[in-house]
SEBA-965642 format. One record per residue (C-alpha): x, y, z; residue in one letter. Coordinates in steps of 0.05 Angstrom, whole numbers, plus 5000, padded with zeros to 4 digits. Layout:
+------+------+------+---+
:   px :   py :   pz : r :
+------+------+------+---+
:    X :    Y :    Z : a :
...
+------+------+------+---+
//
This chain:
+------+------+------+---+
:   px :   py :   pz : r :
+------+------+------+---+
: 8510 : 4236 : 3226 : m :
: 8454 : 4264 : 3268 : r :
: 8438 : 4194 : 3294 : q :
: 8511 : 4183 : 3310 : f :
: 8513 : 4249 : 3348 : g :
: 8452 : 4228 : 3389 : k :
: 8486 : 4163 : 3407 : i :
: 8548 : 4199 : 3431 : v :
: 8507 : 4247 : 3473 : v :
: 8467 : 4189 : 3504 : i :
: 8529 : 4148 : 3520 : l :
: 8563 : 4208 : 3550 : s :
: 8502 : 4222 : 3593 : f :
: 8499 : 4149 : 3617 : v :
: 8574 : 4146 : 3633 : l :
: 8572 : 4214 : 3667 : l :
: 8513 : 4192 : 3710 : s :
: 8550 : 4128 : 3728 : f :
: 8614 : 4161 : 3748 : f :
: 8577 : 4217 : 3784 : s :
: 8542 : 4163 : 3824 : f :
: 8607 : 4130 : 3842 : r :
: 8638 : 4197 : 3860 : a :
: 8578 : 4215 : 3905 : e :
: 8578 : 4148 : 3941 : a :
: 8603 : 4152 : 4012 : k :
: 8631 : 4081 : 4011 : e :
: 8667 : 4043 : 3955 : a :
: 8643 : 3974 : 3936 : f :
: 8681 : 3919 : 3973 : p :
: 8734 : 3881 : 3932 : n :
: 8707 : 3815 : 3959 : a :
: 8651 : 3787 : 4002 : i :
: 8667 : 3811 : 4073 : s :
: 8682 : 3763 : 4129 : s :
: 8621 : 3790 : 4166 : e :
: 8575 : 3776 : 4107 : t :
: 8607 : 3707 : 4099 : a :
: 8587 : 3693 : 4172 : d :
: 8515 : 3714 : 4156 : c :
: 8513 : 3672 : 4093 : v :
: 8539 : 3609 : 4127 : s :
: 8476 : 3608 : 4169 : c :
: 8423 : 3641 : 4126 : h :
: 8436 : 3598 : 4064 : q :
: 8408 : 3541 : 4106 : k :
: 8356 : 3576 : 4151 : k :
: 8328 : 3626 : 4102 : t :
: 8348 : 3599 : 4034 : v :
: 8297 : 3643 : 3998 : n :
: 8332 : 3706 : 4023 : i :
: 8400 : 3677 : 4006 : y :
: 8378 : 3660 : 3936 : q :
: 8345 : 3727 : 3924 : q :
: 8409 : 3762 : 3945 : w :
: 8448 : 3715 : 3899 : g :
: 8408 : 3741 : 3840 : k :
: 8418 : 3813 : 3858 : s :
: 8467 : 3865 : 3833 : r :
: 8488 : 3873 : 3905 : h :
: 8517 : 3803 : 3902 : f :
: 8557 : 3820 : 3840 : g :
: 8584 : 3883 : 3875 : a :
: 8603 : 3843 : 3938 : n :
: 8550 : 3880 : 3979 : v :
: 8520 : 3831 : 4027 : g :
: 8479 : 3823 : 4090 : c :
: 8528 : 3859 : 4136 : y :
: 8540 : 3918 : 4090 : e :
: 8466 : 3935 : 4091 : c :
: 8447 : 3914 : 4162 : h :
: 8508 : 3936 : 4201 : k :
: 8494 : 3986 : 4257 : a :
: 8529 : 4028 : 4308 : d :
: 8519 : 4004 : 4379 : a :
: 8491 : 4072 : 4396 : r :
: 8435 : 4066 : 4344 : d :
: 8366 : 4060 : 4376 : p :
: 8349 : 3997 : 4337 : d :
: 8418 : 3964 : 4343 : a :
: 8426 : 3895 : 4375 : f :
: 8480 : 3842 : 4378 : e :
: 8468 : 3781 : 4334 : h :
: 8519 : 3724 : 4329 : e :
: 8576 : 3770 : 4348 : g :
: 8557 : 3828 : 4302 : h :
: 8519 : 3892 : 4317 : v :
: 8463 : 3899 : 4266 : i :
: 8393 : 3927 : 4256 : s :
: 8333 : 3893 : 4225 : v :
: 8314 : 3958 : 4190 : i :
: 8354 : 3981 : 4130 : v :
: 8334 : 4054 : 4125 : s :
: 8346 : 4105 : 4069 : p :
: 8404 : 4131 : 4111 : k :
: 8435 : 4062 : 4106 : d :
: 8423 : 4058 : 4031 : c :
: 8457 : 4126 : 4025 : a :
: 8524 : 4094 : 4042 : r :
: 8526 : 4076 : 3968 : c :
: 8464 : 4107 : 3936 : h :
: 8474 : 4179 : 3960 : e :
: 8443 : 4215 : 3901 : r :
: 8382 : 4170 : 3897 : e :
: 8370 : 4176 : 3972 : t :
: 8375 : 4252 : 3970 : k :
: 8324 : 4255 : 3913 : e :
: 8278 : 4208 : 3950 : f :
: 8284 : 4248 : 4014 : a :
: 8261 : 4310 : 3977 : e :
: 8200 : 4275 : 3947 : s :
: 8127 : 4269 : 3968 : h :
: 8138 : 4194 : 3975 : h :
: 8185 : 4203 : 4034 : s :
: 8134 : 4248 : 4068 : k :
: 8078 : 4197 : 4065 : g :
: 8083 : 4187 : 4140 : g :
: 8058 : 4257 : 4151 : r :
: 7988 : 4230 : 4143 : i :
: 7992 : 4209 : 4216 : l :
: 7940 : 4250 : 4254 : g :
: 7905 : 4273 : 4190 : s :
: 7832 : 4264 : 4171 : l :
: 7845 : 4198 : 4136 : d :
: 7882 : 4171 : 4197 : n :
: 7826 : 4195 : 4243 : t :
: 7778 : 4153 : 4203 : l :
: 7820 : 4091 : 4213 : a :
: 7833 : 4104 : 4287 : e :
: 7764 : 4128 : 4310 : v :
: 7709 : 4117 : 4259 : v :
: 7732 : 4049 : 4233 : e :
: 7773 : 4025 : 4292 : g :
: 7781 : 4020 : 4367 : n :
: 7839 : 4016 : 4416 : q :
: 7837 : 3941 : 4425 : a :
: 7905 : 3924 : 4395 : f :
: 7951 : 3932 : 4455 : k :
: 8027 : 3925 : 4450 : t :
: 8085 : 3944 : 4494 : e :
: 8094 : 4010 : 4457 : a :
: 8019 : 4022 : 4457 : f :
: 7994 : 3999 : 4526 : p :
: 7930 : 4040 : 4518 : e :
: 7918 : 4008 : 4451 : g :
: 7918 : 4027 : 4378 : v :
: 7871 : 4014 : 4319 : s :
: 7885 : 3951 : 4280 : a :
: 7852 : 3986 : 4220 : a :
: 7906 : 4039 : 4221 : a :
: 7962 : 3989 : 4233 : v :
: 7942 : 3943 : 4175 : n :
: 7915 : 3997 : 4129 : g :
: 7941 : 4068 : 4130 : c :
: 8008 : 4053 : 4161 : w :
: 8027 : 3999 : 4112 : q :
: 8024 : 4048 : 4053 : c :
: 8041 : 4114 : 4085 : h :
: 8088 : 4090 : 4139 : g :
: 8090 : 4096 : 4214 : v :
: 8139 : 4116 : 4268 : e :
: 8177 : 4053 : 4284 : i :
: 8178 : 4041 : 4360 : k :
: 8240 : 4007 : 4390 : v :
: 8225 : 3969 : 4454 : l :
: 8263 : 3982 : 4518 : k :
: 8284 : 3936 : 4574 : d :
: 8265 : 3944 : 4647 : k :
: 8322 : 3994 : 4656 : d :
: 8297 : 4038 : 4599 : g :
: 8352 : 4017 : 4550 : k :
: 8337 : 4002 : 4478 : n :
: 8333 : 3928 : 4463 : t :
: 8337 : 3933 : 4387 : g :
: 8271 : 3896 : 4383 : k :
: 8214 : 3930 : 4346 : l :
: 8142 : 3937 : 4370 : d :
: 8094 : 3891 : 4332 : p :
: 8045 : 3948 : 4319 : a :
: 8099 : 3984 : 4279 : t :
: 8139 : 3926 : 4249 : w :
: 8137 : 3896 : 4197 : p :
: 8125 : 3959 : 4157 : n :
: 8149 : 3982 : 4089 : t :
: 8107 : 4045 : 4084 : g :
: 8136 : 4094 : 4035 : i :
: 8141 : 4149 : 4087 : g :
: 8161 : 4106 : 4147 : r :
: 8193 : 4145 : 4204 : l :
: 8256 : 4106 : 4221 : n :
: 8292 : 4102 : 4288 : p :
: 8354 : 4136 : 4257 : d :
: 8312 : 4198 : 4240 : g :
: 8306 : 4185 : 4165 : s :
: 8239 : 4184 : 4129 : e :
: 8218 : 4130 : 4081 : g :
: 8229 : 4059 : 4060 : s :
: 8268 : 4041 : 3997 : c :
: 8239 : 3970 : 4001 : t :
: 8170 : 3999 : 3990 : a :
: 8188 : 3998 : 3916 : c :
: 8252 : 3957 : 3912 : h :
: 8231 : 3892 : 3945 : q :
: 8284 : 3857 : 3984 : r :
: 8330 : 3820 : 3976 : h :
: 8336 : 3817 : 3901 : e :
: 8322 : 3891 : 3889 : f :
: 8303 : 3876 : 3818 : s :
: 8300 : 3932 : 3767 : l :
: 8250 : 3890 : 3728 : k :
: 8204 : 3885 : 3788 : q :
: 8210 : 3959 : 3806 : a :
: 8193 : 3983 : 3737 : r :
: 8128 : 3944 : 3729 : q :
: 8061 : 3980 : 3743 : p :
: 8041 : 3926 : 3793 : e :
: 8097 : 3952 : 3837 : n :
: 8059 : 4017 : 3848 : c :
: 7992 : 3981 : 3856 : g :
: 8006 : 3964 : 3929 : k :
: 7984 : 4035 : 3946 : c :
: 7960 : 4070 : 3883 : h :
: 7894 : 4035 : 3874 : m :
: 7824 : 4033 : 3905 : g :
: 7766 : 4081 : 3909 : p :
: 7805 : 4145 : 3924 : d :
: 7865 : 4139 : 3878 : h :
: 7858 : 4081 : 3829 : p :
: 7919 : 4097 : 3787 : q :
: 7934 : 4022 : 3777 : k :
: 7864 : 4008 : 3750 : e :
: 7864 : 4072 : 3708 : i :
: 7930 : 4052 : 3677 : y :
: 7904 : 3983 : 3660 : e :
: 7845 : 4012 : 3620 : e :
: 7887 : 4065 : 3585 : s :
: 7921 : 4056 : 3518 : k :
: 7987 : 4056 : 3555 : h :
: 7966 : 3997 : 3599 : g :
: 7934 : 3959 : 3542 : i :
: 7998 : 3963 : 3501 : n :
: 8042 : 3946 : 3561 : y :
: 8005 : 3881 : 3576 : y :
: 8002 : 3862 : 3502 : a :
: 8077 : 3874 : 3492 : h :
: 8106 : 3863 : 3561 : k :
: 8159 : 3816 : 3533 : d :
: 8185 : 3873 : 3489 : e :
: 8194 : 3923 : 3547 : m :
: 8266 : 3905 : 3563 : n :
: 8250 : 3915 : 3636 : l :
: 8315 : 3889 : 3663 : g :
: 8360 : 3935 : 3622 : s :
: 8410 : 3979 : 3659 : s :
: 8401 : 4034 : 3608 : k :
: 8326 : 4038 : 3602 : w :
: 8311 : 4098 : 3559 : v :
: 8241 : 4105 : 3530 : v :
: 8242 : 4111 : 3454 : g :
: 8308 : 4073 : 3451 : e :
: 8307 : 4011 : 3494 : d :
: 8232 : 4002 : 3490 : y :
: 8176 : 4031 : 3448 : f :
: 8112 : 3991 : 3463 : a :
: 8087 : 4031 : 3523 : a :
: 8107 : 4070 : 3585 : p :
: 8099 : 4045 : 3656 : t :
: 8090 : 4087 : 3718 : c :
: 8166 : 4089 : 3726 : a :
: 8174 : 4113 : 3654 : t :
: 8134 : 4177 : 3663 : c :
: 8151 : 4194 : 3735 : h :
: 8222 : 4169 : 3746 : m :
: 8260 : 4137 : 3689 : s :
: 8308 : 4166 : 3638 : a :
: 8288 : 4195 : 3571 : t :
: 8333 : 4223 : 3516 : r :
: 8328 : 4291 : 3552 : d :
: 8318 : 4274 : 3625 : l :
: 8359 : 4234 : 3676 : p :
: 8331 : 4183 : 3724 : v :
: 8301 : 4215 : 3787 : t :
: 8275 : 4186 : 3852 : h :
: 8234 : 4249 : 3865 : n :
: 8168 : 4225 : 3835 : v :
: 8136 : 4294 : 3838 : g :
: 8184 : 4331 : 3793 : l :
: 8144 : 4316 : 3730 : r :
: 8075 : 4329 : 3760 : i :
: 8044 : 4397 : 3752 : k :
: 7980 : 4388 : 3792 : w :
: 7970 : 4359 : 3861 : n :
: 7901 : 4328 : 3854 : n :
: 7898 : 4299 : 3924 : r :
: 7865 : 4356 : 3962 : p :
: 7794 : 4383 : 3955 : v :
: 7822 : 4435 : 3907 : h :
: 7877 : 4418 : 3856 : s :
: 7938 : 4460 : 3868 : k :
: 8005 : 4470 : 3833 : p :
: 8050 : 4416 : 3860 : s :
: 8108 : 4462 : 3879 : h :
: 8062 : 4495 : 3930 : l :
: 8056 : 4430 : 3968 : t :
: 8132 : 4424 : 3967 : d :
: 8134 : 4495 : 3993 : q :
: 8087 : 4479 : 4050 : k :
: 8129 : 4418 : 4069 : w :
: 8194 : 4458 : 4065 : g :
: 8223 : 4416 : 4007 : l :
: 8280 : 4444 : 3964 : p :
: 8241 : 4424 : 3902 : s :
: 8192 : 4480 : 3917 : a :
: 8236 : 4523 : 3874 : s :
: 8221 : 4479 : 3814 : y :
: 8154 : 4507 : 3791 : t :
: 8093 : 4468 : 3768 : a :
: 8102 : 4496 : 3697 : d :
: 8174 : 4471 : 3695 : q :
: 8149 : 4403 : 3717 : r :
: 8098 : 4403 : 3661 : r :
: 8152 : 4417 : 3610 : k :
: 8191 : 4357 : 3636 : d :
: 8130 : 4312 : 3630 : m :
: 8120 : 4337 : 3560 : e :
: 8191 : 4315 : 3545 : k :
: 8171 : 4245 : 3568 : v :
: 8109 : 4247 : 3524 : c :
: 8150 : 4270 : 3464 : s :
: 8189 : 4205 : 3465 : s :
: 8128 : 4173 : 3432 : c :
: 8079 : 4228 : 3414 : h :
: 8076 : 4288 : 3368 : a :
: 8076 : 4358 : 3400 : p :
: 8004 : 4372 : 3380 : s :
: 7980 : 4307 : 3410 : f :
: 8014 : 4323 : 3476 : t :
: 7991 : 4395 : 3478 : k :
: 7918 : 4378 : 3465 : n :
: 7919 : 4322 : 3516 : f :
: 7940 : 4370 : 3571 : f :
: 7887 : 4420 : 3549 : l :
: 7834 : 4365 : 3556 : q :
: 7860 : 4344 : 3624 : y :
: 7862 : 4415 : 3653 : e :
: 7792 : 4429 : 3627 : a :
: 7769 : 4371 : 3670 : l :
: 7804 : 4399 : 3731 : i :
: 7770 : 4466 : 3719 : a :
: 7702 : 4432 : 3711 : l :
: 7709 : 4394 : 3777 : y :
: 7734 : 4456 : 3813 : e :
: 7680 : 4505 : 3789 : e :
: 7620 : 4460 : 3788 : k :
: 7631 : 4416 : 3849 : f :
: 7691 : 4432 : 3893 : a :
: 7680 : 4506 : 3906 : i :
: 7604 : 4505 : 3918 : p :
: 7607 : 4437 : 3952 : g :
: 7658 : 4460 : 4003 : e :
: 7619 : 4523 : 4018 : k :
: 7555 : 4483 : 4029 : l :
: 7591 : 4434 : 4074 : y :
: 7621 : 4489 : 4117 : a :
: 7552 : 4522 : 4124 : a :
: 7518 : 4455 : 4140 : a :
: 7571 : 4439 : 4192 : t :
: 7559 : 4507 : 4224 : k :
: 7485 : 4490 : 4231 : v :
: 7500 : 4422 : 4263 : l :
: 7551 : 4450 : 4311 : k :
: 7504 : 4506 : 4332 : a :
: 7449 : 4455 : 4344 : s :
: 7487 : 4397 : 4376 : l :
: 7539 : 4437 : 4414 : g :
: 7588 : 4391 : 4450 : e :
: 7552 : 4330 : 4423 : k :
: 7575 : 4346 : 4352 : y :
: 7626 : 4297 : 4325 : a :
: 7656 : 4296 : 4255 : a :
: 7635 : 4235 : 4215 : f :
: 7576 : 4221 : 4260 : a :
: 7529 : 4250 : 4207 : q :
: 7514 : 4222 : 4138 : k :
: 7532 : 4288 : 4104 : i :
: 7604 : 4282 : 4129 : d :
: 7613 : 4218 : 4089 : y :
: 7576 : 4244 : 4028 : t :
: 7619 : 4306 : 4022 : w :
: 7683 : 4267 : 4038 : f :
: 7670 : 4217 : 3983 : e :
: 7650 : 4271 : 3934 : l :
: 7720 : 4302 : 3935 : w :
: 7763 : 4247 : 3964 : h :
: 7736 : 4191 : 3921 : h :
: 7696 : 4213 : 3861 : e :
: 7730 : 4280 : 3850 : g :
: 7799 : 4249 : 3856 : r :
: 7781 : 4191 : 3810 : r :
: 7758 : 4239 : 3755 : a :
: 7820 : 4282 : 3760 : r :
: 7870 : 4225 : 3765 : h :
: 7836 : 4187 : 3708 : a :
: 7837 : 4247 : 3662 : a :
: 7911 : 4256 : 3676 : s :
: 7925 : 4184 : 3655 : m :
: 7877 : 4176 : 3596 : q :
: 7827 : 4131 : 3631 : g :
: 7759 : 4150 : 3601 : p :
: 7716 : 4100 : 3639 : d :
: 7745 : 4122 : 3706 : y :
: 7740 : 4195 : 3686 : t :
: 7667 : 4189 : 3670 : h :
: 7630 : 4130 : 3701 : w :
: 7673 : 4124 : 3764 : h :
: 7688 : 4199 : 3765 : g :
: 7643 : 4255 : 3740 : t :
: 7581 : 4211 : 3736 : y :
: 7587 : 4187 : 3808 : d :
: 7604 : 4258 : 3828 : l :
: 7542 : 4287 : 3796 : a :
: 7496 : 4229 : 3818 : r :
: 7516 : 4237 : 3890 : n :
: 7517 : 4313 : 3889 : f :
: 7445 : 4318 : 3864 : y :
: 7418 : 4252 : 3891 : g :
: 7450 : 4251 : 3960 : e :
: 7486 : 4315 : 3979 : y :
: 7434 : 4368 : 3960 : v :
: 7376 : 4327 : 3992 : p :
: 7417 : 4320 : 4056 : q :
: 7429 : 4395 : 4057 : i :
: 7355 : 4407 : 4050 : k :
: 7341 : 4358 : 4106 : e :
: 7388 : 4395 : 4153 : i :
: 7352 : 4460 : 4136 : i :
: 7284 : 4429 : 4151 : r :
: 7306 : 4398 : 4216 : e :
: 7339 : 4461 : 4245 : h :
: 7301 : 4520 : 4215 : r :
: 7258 : 4528 : 4278 : d :
: 7309 : 4509 : 4332 : g :
: 7369 : 4542 : 4364 : k :
: 7407 : 4538 : 4298 : a :
: 7352 : 4575 : 4260 : a :
: 7397 : 4632 : 4239 : a :
: 7451 : 4585 : 4213 : e :
: 7398 : 4543 : 4177 : a :
: 7372 : 4605 : 4143 : k :
: 7443 : 4622 : 4119 : e :
: 7450 : 4552 : 4092 : l :
: 7383 : 4556 : 4056 : e :
: 7404 : 4621 : 4023 : s :
: 7470 : 4592 : 4001 : l :
: 7438 : 4529 : 3973 : l :
: 7390 : 4572 : 3932 : q :
: 7448 : 4612 : 3904 : q :
: 7484 : 4548 : 3884 : v :
: 7424 : 4516 : 3851 : l :
: 7407 : 4579 : 3812 : e :
: 7478 : 4586 : 3786 : s :
: 7493 : 4570 : 3713 : d :
: 7523 : 4502 : 3729 : d :
: 7464 : 4477 : 3770 : h :
: 7401 : 4514 : 3749 : k :
: 7381 : 4457 : 3702 : w :
: 7367 : 4415 : 3764 : s :
: 7311 : 4461 : 3787 : i :
: 7281 : 4472 : 3718 : g :
: 7312 : 4540 : 3705 : l :
: 7347 : 4525 : 3640 : s :
: 7329 : 4576 : 3586 : s :
: 7282 : 4559 : 3529 : k :
: 7341 : 4564 : 3482 : e :
: 7382 : 4513 : 3521 : e :
: 7323 : 4465 : 3525 : k :
: 7311 : 4473 : 3450 : a :
: 7384 : 4456 : 3434 : k :
: 7382 : 4393 : 3477 : r :
: 7317 : 4371 : 3444 : e :
: 7348 : 4383 : 3375 : q :
: 7409 : 4341 : 3394 : r :
: 7362 : 4285 : 3418 : r :
: 7324 : 4286 : 3352 : k :
: 7389 : 4284 : 3313 : e :
: 7411 : 4223 : 3353 : f :
: 7346 : 4187 : 3340 : l :
: 7348 : 4204 : 3266 : e :
: 7420 : 4179 : 3260 : r :
: 7402 : 4110 : 3287 : y :
: 7334 : 4098 : 3254 : k :
+------+------+------+---+
//
């Protein structure tokens, strides 16, 4: 009876979600393929047969939603243009998708994903524009040039403001500047004022559930030295089981509930978006994440939402943790889940106390020395220490935190805390000492003295005193005893 009761609740939830979606939709599905779409198809089935066939495999096709229903535009839209007797736009924005997918679009609009374009002008973008790039890529919208490193790198994941070209009279042509299009960045700034790109995850024109639910889908952006979630997932037990049992994952199912429709492993979508027995599907990927591990210092995720003015700021980090625990409970016992999160948060605390707090203080003091000495000649990322500190928190510190959150031990240690420690003691501290030596007798002598005092405080602290031989006799004796035990064990 209990099992029967669960089935009734689940079916009720699924049906309620479906009918709520239909009730929220601004436009009903067409009863037949529209004459406008039929016009499009008559040409595109010959000229772009791949697009035609992808659409033919999609659920859109089955619902009579075609080319025109997605691409139609108002003549007043900035990116509108006339094509074969119809007014359309190349870009299908979240606002366009909201004609049918209103709830999903609203959730996405309130997520961190849709705000990815806010990186424009940030430290990361400055690197791509200035340090890595130049202004040699000139287009109509960027006559003074733009960095090809930013266009092909940052903008393709985070998004960019799409520029619509104008004619000689200043009127919009509907054509898009080549520096900003093509672009499927998750936080793309669209001409209609909306933020984001649904096709960042749901690749056109099939919009396959199976494709969107696979971990590779997230790997376009969530990989590499600063946030290697894709690689971390692959080495985790979750990833190992997924790739071993991919054919059992039921990835194309409409009702895709973990613990019911599949058991082998979770994917990224499982944990962050998809339905469980207790949670509905959500397109706000941050609502099950307690910690934002992207900045120098990890912070409760709702505080980032608060800073960005998102409605989800009212949903606290602790509430988000409880929702993630519900996901975990689909496969794991409560004690397993509880202890995992204790381990993970202990790693966050270790990074914060041992490296992030003292490291940031040292960097601020070292920068003060350099600015006092160089004056107007000072430029960020013109000194080696800028890169060393940046990679300590932005690469190694992030890798350790992200890997611990996803059960990736090799990335937590060898690509995370080991690299962090090696570069802190082997690169960062020596560079601090070099700055002190170079400037202790010049016009930045006072600032150099402050830096020297701070460095001494850091190195004499409990976390770092071992590196200057200040460990107590008791601590040294314990380490020696552990070494002897190890050697004895493997004689």
